[in-house]
N, C-alpha and C positions, 0 to 999 in steps of 0.2 A: 182686156188690154188698155182699154183707155184708162179705167181706173188705176190700173198699175203705172201707166204713163203719168197720169195724175199724181199718185203719191209719190214716185221717183222725183217728177217736177218739184214737189213742196220739200224733199229732202234735198234737191240741188241747191234749193232758194235759200234754206238753212244754213247751208256750208258757205253759199256766195256772198250772203248779206247777213251780218252778224246782229244786227238789229229786227232781222225776221221772227225771230220768236216772239218778240214782245209786241207786234203789228197786232192792229185790230183784226178780228175774224173776216170780215168784211175785206181788209186789205188784202188778208191772203188770199182770199178768193179771186183777187182783182189778178196780184200776181202769178197765182198759180194760172189762172186763164192765158196772161199774156205769154207766160213761159210755155206753156202748150203749144199755143200757136206760131210764136217766133222763136222758140228755144233760147237755152239761158243767155247764147252769145247776144243775141238780138236784143232781151229786156235788160241786159246790162249795158246797152247802148244807151240806154234811158237815163245817163248819168244825173241830170238835172232832176227829172220826175222822181228818181229814186233819193234823192237828198232831199226834196220836198217831201216825199213821204215820211221819209225816215224822220223829219221835222215835224210830222203830222199838222204840214199844211197843204191840206187835201184841196181846199180852191185852187191853189196854185198848181198843185200836182195835176189836178184835173184840165187845167188849161194848157199845160205842158201836151198834155195827152192828147187834145184836141186839136194842137198844131202839128200834130207829128203825120208822116206818112203813113203810119201803122193805121191810123185813124181812118184815113183817106179810104185805104184799101180794104179794113175789115168792116167799115160802116157799120148796119145796125148793131151787131154785137158790140163795138167799139163806144157807140153812144150810150148803150147799156152800161157798159164799164165805167165810163166817166161819169154817169149820174152815180153809180156807186160810191165814187170816188167822192164826188161832191158831198152826198148826204149820208155817206157813212151806212148805209142801209141797201137791204136785200129787197126788189119788189117780192110780194107774197107769191106771185106767178112762177119765182124761180125756187119758190122753198120746199122741202120734201113734206108732204103732208103728216100731220100727228100720227104717231103709232095709234092702231086700235087695239084695246085691250080686250 
C-alpha cells in the first residue's frame, strides 16, 4: 500500500508541476516524501519554495523549508530532507544496497 501511494504521489506531482519531470532524482525524492506527508494540496502551498526548486536555487529552497510550520512539526525527517535539498545528495544510510549477483 505505501509503495503504491508513493507511485501515485509521483504521478500527481508530474501532473501538478510541469517541471517535475526534469527535476533531479534527489529533488524528486524530497517532493514525493513531502507529498506523502502532507498531500498534494499541502505541498502546493509551498509556492515560493517550489519556485526556488524549479529555478534550481536549492539553497534558498532549503531555507524556505526550514522556515515552515511543516519543518517544526515533522522535525527529524524534515531536517534530513532540508539537508538533501541543500546538498542534492542522499546519505548512504538511506540508499538501497547494491544487488548481489
